[in-house]
C-alpha positions as CSV (number, residue, x, y, z in Angstrom):
1,M,95.9,112.4,76.7
2,T,96.7,108.9,75.4
3,S,99.3,106.5,76.9
4,E,101.5,107.1,73.9
5,E,101.3,110.9,74.3
6,I,102.3,110.6,78.0
7,L,105.3,108.4,77.1
8,A,106.4,110.9,74.5
9,N,106.0,113.7,77.1
10,V,108.2,111.8,79.6
11,R,110.9,111.1,77.0
12,A,111.1,114.8,76.3
13,L,111.5,115.6,80.0
14,V,114.3,113.1,80.6
15,P,117.2,115.3,79.7
16,E,116.1,118.0,82.2
17,I,115.3,115.4,84.8
18,H,118.8,114.0,84.5
19,S,120.5,117.4,84.5
20,R,118.7,118.3,87.7
21,T,119.6,115.2,89.6
22,P,122.1,117.1,91.9
23,E,119.4,119.7,92.7
24,T,116.8,117.0,93.4
25,A,119.2,115.1,95.7
26,K,120.1,118.4,97.6
27,L,116.5,119.2,98.1
28,R,115.7,115.6,99.1
29,R,112.5,115.9,97.2
30,L,111.3,116.7,93.7
31,P,111.6,120.4,92.8
32,A,108.2,122.0,92.7
33,D,108.5,123.2,89.1
34,L,109.5,119.8,88.0
35,V,106.5,118.3,89.7
36,A,104.4,120.7,87.7
37,K,106.0,119.6,84.5
38,L,105.5,116.0,85.3
39,R,101.9,116.6,86.3
40,A,101.3,118.4,82.9
41,A,102.9,115.5,81.2
42,G,100.2,113.2,82.5
43,V,102.3,110.9,84.7
44,F,99.9,110.9,87.7
45,R,96.8,110.0,85.7
46,I,98.1,106.8,84.2
47,M,95.9,104.4,86.3
48,F,92.7,106.3,85.9
49,P,90.1,104.6,83.7
50,A,88.8,105.8,80.4
51,S,85.4,106.5,82.0
52,W,87.2,109.3,84.1
53,G,89.1,110.6,81.1
54,G,92.3,108.7,82.0
55,P,94.5,106.7,79.7
56,E,94.1,103.4,81.7
57,M,97.7,102.8,80.7
58,P,98.5,99.1,80.3
59,L,101.1,97.7,82.7
60,P,103.8,97.0,80.1
61,Q,103.7,100.7,79.2
62,Q,103.7,101.7,82.8
63,V,106.9,99.7,83.3
64,E,108.4,101.5,80.2
65,L,107.3,104.9,81.6
66,I,109.0,104.3,85.0
67,E,112.1,102.9,83.3
68,T,112.4,105.9,81.2
69,L,112.1,108.2,84.2
70,A,114.6,106.1,86.1
71,Y,117.1,106.5,83.3
72,G,117.0,110.2,84.1
73,D,116.7,110.0,87.9
74,P,115.6,107.0,89.9
75,S,114.2,109.3,92.7
76,V,111.9,110.9,90.2
77,A,110.8,107.5,88.8
78,W,110.1,106.1,92.3
79,A,108.1,109.2,93.4
80,V,106.1,109.1,90.2
81,K,105.4,105.4,90.5
82,I,104.0,105.9,94.0
83,G,102.1,109.1,93.0
84,S,100.4,107.4,90.1
85,D,98.5,104.9,92.3
86,S,95.7,107.4,92.6
87,G,93.5,105.8,89.9
88,Y,93.9,102.4,91.4
89,F,92.8,103.5,94.8
90,C,89.8,105.2,93.3
91,A,88.7,101.8,91.9
92,F,87.9,100.6,95.5
93,L,85.8,103.6,96.5
94,E,82.3,104.6,95.5
95,E,82.6,107.0,92.6
96,S,81.1,110.0,94.5
97,A,83.6,109.5,97.3
98,A,86.5,109.0,94.9
99,R,85.6,112.3,93.2
100,E,85.6,114.1,96.5
101,L,89.2,113.1,97.1
102,Y,90.3,113.3,93.5
103,P,88.6,116.2,91.7
104,S,91.4,116.0,89.2
105,I,92.9,112.9,87.6
106,D,96.3,114.6,87.9
107,Y,96.3,114.4,91.7
108,A,99.2,112.5,93.2
109,T,99.0,110.1,96.1
110,A,101.6,109.2,98.7
111,G,101.7,107.0,101.8
112,Q,102.4,103.6,103.3
113,A,100.4,100.4,103.2
114,P,101.5,98.6,106.4
115,P,98.8,99.1,109.2
116,N,100.8,101.6,111.4
117,G,97.6,103.5,112.2
118,R,94.7,102.7,114.5
119,A,91.2,103.4,113.2
120,V,88.6,103.6,116.0
121,R,85.1,103.1,114.9
122,V,82.8,106.1,115.4
123,P,79.4,107.0,114.0
124,G,79.9,107.7,110.2
125,G,83.5,106.5,110.0
126,Y,86.7,106.3,112.0
127,R,89.0,108.4,114.2
128,V,92.5,107.7,113.0
129,T,95.8,108.1,114.8
130,G,99.1,106.8,113.4
131,R,102.6,107.4,112.2
132,W,103.9,106.0,108.9
133,G,107.2,106.0,107.0
134,F,108.6,105.9,103.5
135,A,106.0,108.3,102.1
136,S,107.7,108.8,98.8
137,G,106.5,112.0,97.1
138,C,104.7,113.3,100.2
139,T,106.1,116.8,99.7
140,H,104.0,117.2,96.6
141,A,101.1,114.8,97.2
142,D,97.5,115.9,97.0
143,V,96.1,112.9,98.9
144,M,97.7,110.6,101.5
145,V,96.9,106.9,102.1
146,G,97.6,104.9,105.3
147,G,97.1,101.4,106.4
148,C,95.2,101.0,109.7
149,L,94.0,98.3,112.1
150,I,90.4,98.7,113.0
151,V,89.5,98.8,116.7
152,E,86.1,99.3,118.3
153,S,87.6,101.4,121.0
154,A,91.0,102.8,122.1
155,G,93.2,100.0,123.3
156,A,90.9,97.2,122.1
157,T,92.0,94.2,120.1
158,P,92.0,94.9,116.3
159,T,89.2,93.4,114.3
160,G,90.4,94.1,110.8
161,M,92.4,96.2,108.5
162,I,91.6,99.1,106.1
163,Y,93.2,101.8,104.1
164,I,92.2,105.4,104.7
165,L,92.6,108.4,102.3
166,A,92.5,112.0,103.2
167,P,93.8,115.3,101.7
168,A,97.6,115.6,102.2
169,A,97.1,118.8,104.3
170,S,95.4,116.6,107.0
171,F,98.7,115.1,107.9
172,E,102.0,116.4,109.4
173,V,105.1,115.5,107.4
174,E,108.2,114.9,109.5
175,D,111.6,115.7,107.9
176,T,113.2,112.3,108.3
177,W,114.4,111.3,104.8
178,Y,118.2,111.3,105.0
179,S,119.3,108.5,102.7
180,N,122.1,107.4,100.4
181,G,119.6,105.9,97.9
182,L,116.6,107.6,96.2
183,L,117.7,110.7,98.1
184,G,115.4,113.0,96.1
185,S,112.3,110.9,96.6
186,G,111.2,112.8,99.7
187,S,110.2,109.6,101.5
188,H,109.6,111.1,104.9
189,H,107.5,110.0,107.8
190,Y,104.0,111.4,108.3
191,K,101.5,111.3,111.1
192,V,98.1,112.3,112.3
193,K,96.2,112.3,115.6
194,D,92.4,111.8,116.0
195,L,91.6,112.5,112.4
196,F,88.0,111.8,111.4
197,I,87.8,109.7,108.2
198,P,84.3,109.2,106.7
199,E,83.4,105.6,106.1
200,R,83.3,106.4,102.3
201,H,87.0,107.4,102.3
202,A,88.1,104.0,103.7
203,F,88.6,100.9,101.6
204,S,89.9,97.4,101.4
205,L,91.8,95.8,98.6
206,A,90.3,92.5,99.4
207,G,87.0,93.1,97.6
208,P,86.3,93.5,93.9
209,A,87.2,96.8,92.2
210,K,84.4,99.1,91.0
211,F,86.2,99.7,87.7
212,D,86.4,97.1,84.9
213,G,89.5,96.2,82.9
214,P,92.8,94.4,83.4
215,L,94.3,97.1,85.6
216,F,91.6,96.6,88.2
217,A,90.9,92.9,87.9
218,D,93.5,91.9,90.5
219,A,92.3,92.9,93.9
220,G,95.4,93.2,96.0
221,S,98.8,94.7,95.3
222,A,100.2,93.2,92.2
223,T,99.0,96.0,90.0
224,V,100.7,98.5,92.3
225,F,103.9,96.5,92.5
226,I,104.5,95.5,88.8
227,P,105.4,99.0,87.5
228,M,108.1,99.4,90.2
229,A,110.2,97.1,88.1
230,G,110.9,100.0,85.8
231,T,113.0,101.8,88.4
232,P,115.9,99.2,88.6
233,L,115.6,98.7,84.8
234,G,116.2,102.4,84.1
235,L,118.9,102.6,86.7
236,M,120.6,99.6,85.1
237,R,120.5,101.2,81.7
238,R,122.2,104.4,83.1
239,A,124.8,102.3,85.0
240,I,125.8,100.5,81.8
241,E,126.2,103.9,80.0
242,V,128.3,105.3,82.8
243,T,130.5,102.2,82.7
244,V,130.9,102.6,78.9
245,E,132.1,106.2,79.4
246,L,134.5,105.2,82.2
247,S,136.0,102.4,80.1
248,R,137.1,104.9,77.4
249,E,139.7,106.6,79.6
250,K,140.2,104.5,82.7
251,V,143.5,102.8,83.0
252,I,143.9,99.5,84.8
253,S,147.4,99.3,86.2
254,L,147.5,95.8,87.7
255,P,148.3,93.3,86.5
256,A,151.0,94.9,84.3
257,P,151.2,96.2,81.7
258,P,148.8,99.1,82.3
259,T,145.9,99.0,79.8
260,L,142.7,100.9,79.0
261,M,139.7,99.3,80.7
262,R,137.8,99.1,77.4
263,N,140.5,96.8,76.0
264,L,140.2,94.2,78.7
265,P,138.8,90.9,77.4
266,R,136.2,90.7,80.2
267,V,135.0,94.2,79.4
268,N,134.7,93.4,75.7
269,A,132.9,90.1,76.6
270,G,130.3,92.1,78.5
271,G,129.5,94.1,75.3
272,I,130.8,97.5,76.5
273,G,134.2,97.5,75.1
274,G,135.6,98.7,71.7
275,K,132.3,99.5,70.1
276,G,131.4,101.8,73.0
277,R,128.1,103.6,73.2
278,R,126.5,101.8,70.3
279,Q,126.7,98.5,72.1
280,I,124.8,99.8,75.1
281,R,121.6,99.5,73.0
282,T,122.2,95.8,72.5
283,C,123.7,94.7,75.9
284,A,122.4,91.1,76.1
285,G,121.9,91.1,79.8
286,S,120.0,94.4,80.0
287,N,117.7,93.8,77.1
288,A,117.0,90.2,78.1
289,L,115.9,91.3,81.5
290,R,113.7,94.0,80.1
291,R,112.1,91.6,77.6
292,R,111.4,89.1,80.4
293,T,109.9,91.7,82.6
294,R,107.6,93.2,80.0
295,G,106.7,89.7,78.6
296,S,105.6,88.6,82.1
297,V,103.5,91.7,82.5
298,R,101.8,91.1,79.1
299,E,101.1,87.5,79.9
300,R,99.5,88.5,83.2
301,E,97.4,91.1,81.5
302,S,96.1,88.5,78.9
303,L,95.1,86.2,81.7
304,L,93.1,89.0,83.4
305,G,91.2,89.7,80.3
């Protein structure tokens, strides 16, 4: 499945995603059948390299993908963005260990990076205890990640930091996500006590990746963060469209005389007045921000090779 095919699949899903926004918000997570459709569309495989059969989707297209989803429902976009980090995390594991955790490139990952866990060194790995928050997509994740401080024994001073990966069933998810924003993202807390993590399933983002290519050239978090920009971009597009629709019939009473919102000079100056929906495609502020975001991403990719 190519990057272009995945983008086409996502565009086809957007009407359903948008129509199901109330359902997703009520559930406070993505509906299971919608997750299955997103998985089949290829959204969780976008960071896997070509050597694994993945599309190794360039960052500008990742931003576009998340923006497209956010136009339908920001909660879905955010959960997909977090879930699609799977391929990136694999880049910092030995291939045999990565394939143990990710037998399918359509596996989704959830979790939190801050080191809210403690990893006690034991023969062959670590014993991990911790509680993390904001695990967007944890209700459908296949693998969970968590940041941990390394200690040589319980209560000892930390000597370093690592990330650990384990099957999602290894963790207990707490029903804590009651929010006004991104309500359907399922960003609950999760915890574990005394879980053994093999050394091969722990990694650091400080070292070089084991995959080649621009996506993996920047050890750290920039590659993970950049596609997040798609969520506010898609939300902004939807907000402009809603404003256009409201301006058609909304009457502003003060100052007198009452007038339709769409006829106000300040509304027309913003590009959403008399020409209505057609001008949403050419809203200067929206398109300029999108161009700057994607342009910055392309420039970064060219520098990374």
